[in-house]
N, C-alpha and C positions, 0 to 999 in steps of 0.2 A: 205517895210521892214524898210527903214531908218526912216520913220515916227513912226513906232512901237517902234524902239529903243529909239527915242527921248521921246516918251510918257513914256516908262519904266524908263528912266533916270530921267525925270521930277517927276514921282511919288515917286521914291526912295529919291531924293533930298528933295522933299516936306516933306516926312515922317521923314527924318533926321532932317530937320529944326524944325519940330513939336516937335521931341523929345528934341532938344536943348532948346526949349522954354517951355517944359513941367515942371509942378510942380513936386517936388520930395517928396517922403515919405520914410524916413529912418526908417527901421524896424529892430527889434532885433529878431534873430533866436528863434523860438518857443514861442514868446511873441505875444500879440495882437498889431495890428497896424491900424491906421486910414488913409484912402486915401481921401483927401479933394476934395469936389466938390460942387459948388453952382450954382443956376439957378434963372431965373425970374419966379415967380409963375404964374400960370394960370390954366385954366380948362383942363380936360382930360390929366392929367400928365402921362408921361411914362418915366421910368428910366431903363436904361440897363447899367450894368457894364460888360465890355468885355476885356479879356486878348488879347492884340493886336497881339503878336507874334504867338499865337496858334489859335486865333479866338474863344476860349472857352467862353461861357456865364458864368459869375461869379455870377451875381445876377440880377433879373428883378423885377420891381414893376409897376403895372398898375391896373386900376379899384380899386384904393385905398387899395391895399393889395399886399403882396409878391406873385410873380408868379415864382415858382422854378421848374416847370416841365421840362424845357430845361437846367437847371443848370448842369454844368459838375460835375461828381462824385467827383473829387478831391477837390472841394470846398464845398461839402455837409456838413451842420452843422457847417460851419466855417465863414459864412457871415451874416451880419445884417445891416439894416439902422437905422437911428435915427428917429423913427416914429413920435415922438413928435415935431420934428423940420422940417419935410418935408414941412409943410404949410408955413414955414418962408424961404423956398428956400435952405434948406440944404439937399443935396443928398449924403453926405459923406458915405463911406463904412467902416465898421469895419471888419477886417479880423483877425481871431484868429489862434494861432499855426502856425505862419509864417514859411514856409519852404524855402530852397534855390531855389526850383523849382518855387516858386512864384515870383521870381525876374523878373523885366522887365516892359514894358509900359502897362498901362491900360487905356481904353477909358471909360469916363463917359458920356453916351448919356442921355440928358434930353430933352423932347419935350412936348410942350403944343399947344393949338390952335394958339397961337401967334408966335411960332417959336421954334427952337431947338438949342442945343449947344453940342459940342463933344470935350471937353478938354481932354488932355492926362496927366496922372499922372504916373511918373516913380517910381516904387517900388524898393528900394535898400535894400538888406538883409545884415546884419552884425552879425557875430558870433565872438565876440571879444576874444582876448587872455585873458583867465581867470587866468591861472597859468603856470609857467615854472618850470619844474622839473630838478634838477641838482644833480648829485651824482658822487662819485669817486669809482672805483674798481681798486685796485692796482695802476698802473701808467696811467690810462685812466679816463678822466672826460667826462661824457655824459650829454647832455642837450636835453630836449624834451618838446613838448607841443602838445595838440590835441584839436579837436572840434573847428576849426577856419575857418572863411570865411570872405573875400576872401583869396586867396593864400598868406601865410605869408612869411617873410624873417627871417633869423637867422644870427646873427653876434656874434663874440667873442671879448673880450677885457681882459686886465689884469690891476693889480694895479701898474705896472711898468710904469715909465715915458719914458722909452726907446721904440724904435720902434720894438716891438716884433711882428713878423709875425704870425698871427693866422688865417690861411686860411684852411678851410675844407668844402667841398661842402656838404650841408645838404641833407638828404634823406626826400623827400616829398611824402606822400601818400594821397589818397582821398577815403572816405568811400562811402557807398551806399547813404547816405544822402547828398553827395557832400561836406562834411566837410573835412578840411585838417588836417593832423598831420605832424609834422616836427621833425627831430632829427639830432644831430651831435655829434661827439666825437673827443676829442683831446688827444694826447699823452703828458703827463706832463713831460717836460724836465727840468723846473726850479722849484725847490721845495719851494722857498721862495716867491712865488707870489700868489695873490688871483685872481681867474678866474671868469669872468662875462660873461653871455650869455643873449642876448636880442632877443626876438621874437616879430616881429612887423607886423602890417597891416596898411593901409592908415589911419585908425581911432584910433588905439590902439596899445600900446606896453607895454611889461612887461620884467623885467630883473630878473635874478637869479644870486647870487654870491656865490661861493664856497671859504670859507676862509680856509687858511692853518691850519692844526690841531695844537693844543697846548696841554700842559699837566699841571696838578696841583696836589698838595698833599692835601688831605682832611682828616678830622677827622672822626672816626667811629661814634662819637656822633652826629655831625651836620656839614654839608658841603653845601656851595652854589656854583653852577656851573654857570658861566656867559654866556650870550647869546648876540650876536651882534645885536643891535636894531637900528631903525631909529627914526626920529623925528615925524613921522606921526603915527596916531592911528593904533594899531594892528588889523588885520582882521583874522589872523589865527596863531596858534602856535602848533607845534608838537615836543615832546621830545621822542627820541628813545635811547635804550641801545644796544650797539654792532650792530648798523645799522638796526636791524630787530624787536626787541621787543619794542612795543609802551608803553611808561610810561604815557604820558599825551597828550590829544588832546583838544585844546581850540579853539572855534570859537566865536569871539566877547567876550561876558562876560560869555558864557557857557563853563564850563571846566569839562572834564571827565578823571578820573584817572583809569588805569587798575587795576583789582583785585589783580594782582601779586605785584603791587607797592604801594598799599594803606598804608601799615605800614611804608614805607620809605618816601613818599612824605609829606613834612611839609607845603610848600607854594610855590607860584609862584608870582614873582614881576610884576609890570606893564611893565617893560622892557623885561620880558620873562625869567629872571634868575630863576633857579630851586634850592630850598633848600631841602636837604634830611637829614634824621636822622636815627639813629640806624642801621648803615651800617655794613656789614661784608665783608670778602674777596670775597664772591660771587658777590658783587656789584662793584668790581673793573673792569674797562674796559672803552670803548669809549662811550661817551654821545653825541648825535647829537641833536642840536637845529635847527629846521626849522621854521623860523619866517617870516610872510608875512604881508605886508601892502597893500595899494591901488595900488601900482605901482611895487613893487619888492618883491623878496624872498631872505632871507639871510640864508645860511646853515653854521653852526659852529660845529666843532668837537673838543671835549676835552677828553683827556685820564686822568682818575681819578685814582690816587694811594691813597689807604686808609692806614692811619697810626693810630695805637692805641693811644688813648688819655692817658695822665699821670694817670688819675684816674683809667682807666681800666688796665693799666700796673701795677699800685700798687696793684689793687685788684687781678690780676692774680698772681703777685709775692707773695702776702700775702697768697693766697690759696695754692701755692706750698710749701711755708715755713711751713704753718700749717700742711699740709699732712706729710711733713718730720718729724716734731716734734712728730706727733702722732705715726709714725712708730718707732721712736727712743724710745718713752715711752713704746710701746708694747714690743720691744726687751729687754729693761732694766727690765721690769716686769717679762719677761720670765726667764731671767738670775737669778734674785732674787728668783723666785719660785724654780728653780732647786737647788740653794744653800741651801735654807731652807729645801727642801725635803731631800737632802743628809744628812744634819745635823740631822734632826729628825730620819732618818734611823740609822745613826751611834749611836746616843744616845740610841736608843731602843735596839741595840745589846749589848752595854755596860751594860745596866740594866739587861740583860738576861744572864750574864756570869755564868760558872759552879761553884759550891760550895755554891751558894746562894739557899736558900729555896724558891721554886716556887709553886704556886698554880696550880691545874690541868688545869685551863684555860690558865695560862701563859705558861705551858708546851705545850699545844696544839698550841698556837700561835708560840712558838719557833720551833716546828716541821714543821709548814707551812712556815717558813721564807725562807728556801732555794728555795722553789717553787716561791715565790714572787720575790726574787732576780733575779732568772732566767728570769722571764717575764720582769722585769724592765730593765735588761741588754739588752734584745732583742730589746725593744722599743728604748732605748738610741742609 
């Protein structure tokens, strides 16, 4: 029994030493990856790629062709050799769509008439931190990121030079694909600080910064809203209105403006600043700029107050004055008309006084005069 234990220990130690000496292949999640392997050429070549921890056959080659009858299903249609380089001693394996489950040691067995080799290649999978999301709701700031491997860490910092304690244990979850998501929230107690959140793995880290909101007064004709930028080239830019309505989305040099804002968006500068035109009171509110580069994301919030330009104020005032003048002229004309009408009626009565000789037509008009006076008095 003691001998058996010694043998087991020896095998385990040998295996661990082999792993330590193994070549490494650093692969990116869902990308293609090459596991290197070379050998001395010879006749009757046999190549077997085997996943060490499971014993699964990954790929086999002999009789000068692939032999995939015993290949494990999880590697089906994902493996290939460099056929044009096998004759030169290259038995490297190309693995596509790398998954977290693929991580671990692989044995590359190559055998010919003259001998064999069994080097171990350790496959490492990395799903880097691609983006960190940061937002504020009332007095709480939340930071989150997802689709990460290996398990990430999250830390907070502020723009203050003082020792502000920002400790909050993050929540970490893992998906069916074995990818990690992480999130953390802080209660904002100091309103004059900028808050930064960093999510990191051994190979990659990204930071997101939430800048304290500012406010500006803008013109209804044309206004430029600034955005906090960095010195590195931009990789992404998103402008939002009142935190939810997307105004503009830019990736690299490709920019898309939403249909709702096409009449207002005039231009976007290289630093991310947004220039708007022809604004109304409906466009007064909070504008959020989310600007990303290769390593960080900056989120800036600006409250825009819209002021009418002098030309528009003058135009509005002129319109009001013009309307008042028109009403005054109409009232004056009506008064003049009433005076003229009364004068003509009075003159007509004087011409129709008794004692004067009247024609039959004039008598008829005289007899109708009381009826007309009654109607006019009623209308007045």
